[in-house]
VODO-180279 format. One record per residue: y, z, x of N, C-alpha, C in turn; residue in three letters. Coordinates in pm, whole numbers, plus 50000, padded with zeros to 5 digits. Layout:
residues N
YZXYZXYZXALA;...
***
This chain:
residues 93
113360561083332114740540083237113580529483340MET;113260518383338113800507583394114410497283386VAL;115790491583396115980479783350116030471583304ALA;116320461183286115380452183193115460443883329HIS;114150430083313114050424683381115080414183375PRO;115530411183304116650401983295117920401983347ARG;118740413483340120220416183370120530418683566ALA;121510414783520122470409083695122250422583753GLU;121830417483843121630427683960123080429184095THR;123950440684126124690434484234124790441284333ARG;124140440484466125120450384575125950457784585ALA;126090475084611127160476884641128080474584680PRO;129220484384655130710477384739130870482784898GLN;130940476684963130890483885098131960481785109LEU;132210491585218133990490485264133470494285446ARG;134370489285462133790497985633134470508985683PRO;134010517385734134670531485810135020527686008LEU;136020539485956136660542086132137630526586166ASN;137910519786051138920508586096139780512786213LEU;140430510586358141190510986462142340514186361PRO;143460521886473144380519586417145580523186529ARG;145580513386516147240507686616147340524186681PRO;148100528286794148480535986903149460533386998ALA;150120544587024151020542687120150310542887240GLY;150300539287321150320549187478151320539287550VAL;151200555687645152270551387805151670553387874ARG;151530548088040150630548688154151690542388263THR;152010552088333152120547688485152220532088544ASP;152460537988676153030525188732151780513688771GLY;150510518588771149020517388823148040514088706ASN;148730518288571148120516488436147050525388414GLY;147470541488452146300553888466147410560788297LYS;146370565988186146910563588059147410575188149LEU;149050578888060148710593388086149150602987911LEU;149620591287859150200600287718149450585087606PHE;149330592387502148890587887321149240595687261VAL;150060585087150150860592287032149980585386957TYR;149010599886881148740598486784149890606186610LEU;149730601286520150440605086414152390610586457ASN;152860600586489153840607886539154730619486671GLY;152710619286712153090632986812152360623486935LYS;153140632487046153080629787174151990637387218ARG;150590629587277150020639487317149140634187462ARG;148680645987559148760637387735147450639587734ARG;147170628687827145870625487877145460637387993VAL;144370645887892144420652988013142890649188096ALA;141910643188106140730632388140140090618188119ALA;139980612588188139190599488132137470604888132VAL;137000599688065135310604488056135450588388107ARG;135450576588004134020567088074135270549088004GLU;135210545388132135790528588109134540518088080ARG;134860507887973134190497687932135400485587908TRP;134470476587943135170464387868134290452887761ARG;134590447687703134340437787539134710428587550ILE;133420412087544133870399887596132730396187515ASP;133710389487414132750383787317132830371887226ASP;132260364487147132520354787036133130342587031GLU;133130341387271134160332187270133670322087163TRP;133140318887136132360303787021133760301686923TRP;133870312786849135060317186712136130320586737ARG;136500339286714137910343886789136940354686892ASP;138240350887025137500354787135137700368987086PRO;137350377087136137570392787159137190395087302ILE;138380405987362138320407887464139070417687476ALA;138180431787481138860449087515138380457487589ARG;139630462787692138750471087756139010486487677GLU;137930496387643137420502487617137840516887685TYR;138960529387669138350539887720138650557487605THR;137820558387701137270568587638138180581587728GLU;138330588387650139730594987732139490617487613VAL;139940625487649139780639187642141500647187656VAL;142160652987516143770649287547143520664187559LEU;144740666287585145190682987631145150694087587GLU;144780688187426143860700687304142200698087328ASP;141600691887410140390700787452139330681887329GLY;140220671987205140080663687172139870650187236ARG;137900648487198138070632487287138260629187170PRO;138960611587229139700601687123139120585187228VAL;139100577687164138890568087217139390555387136THR;140230550287277141660535787261140380521687307LEU;141390515887267140810503987318142410488387349TYR;142610482387464143540475287411142830463887443ARG;143700454687304143150444687283144380430387375ASP;143210431387487143320419387580144530402587557LEU;143600398887364144790389387351145960387687294THR;146050402087221147180403087175148170415487253VAL;147150421087347148480425387438148840442187349GLU;147690448687289148290461087138147200475487207ARG;147490477087212147030489187199146460497387038TRP;144750501687082144400508086937142920520186926PHE;143010527286835142610544886894141290542986746VAL;140020542486800139200547986712138750564286704HIS;138940569286633138760583286572137670585786450GLU;
***
């Protein structure tokens, strides 16, 4: 079947995936991540795999984030970031 040539067409509705969620974290005096609070449960950080920083779009709304990829005590990898503009932690899962 062919659509009517004068029928109005629309792009499908898009929705973002994997939106970051606020996360609670606990660090030691040197800023080392010790615990992450996810879904109301405290999870110990077993290892830090990688760290990186993103500073971008300074001409619009500044983005300044420090990302950390960690492994939790149960072996699950989690990517966290600290939004430096509002000083809050978020988790990407």
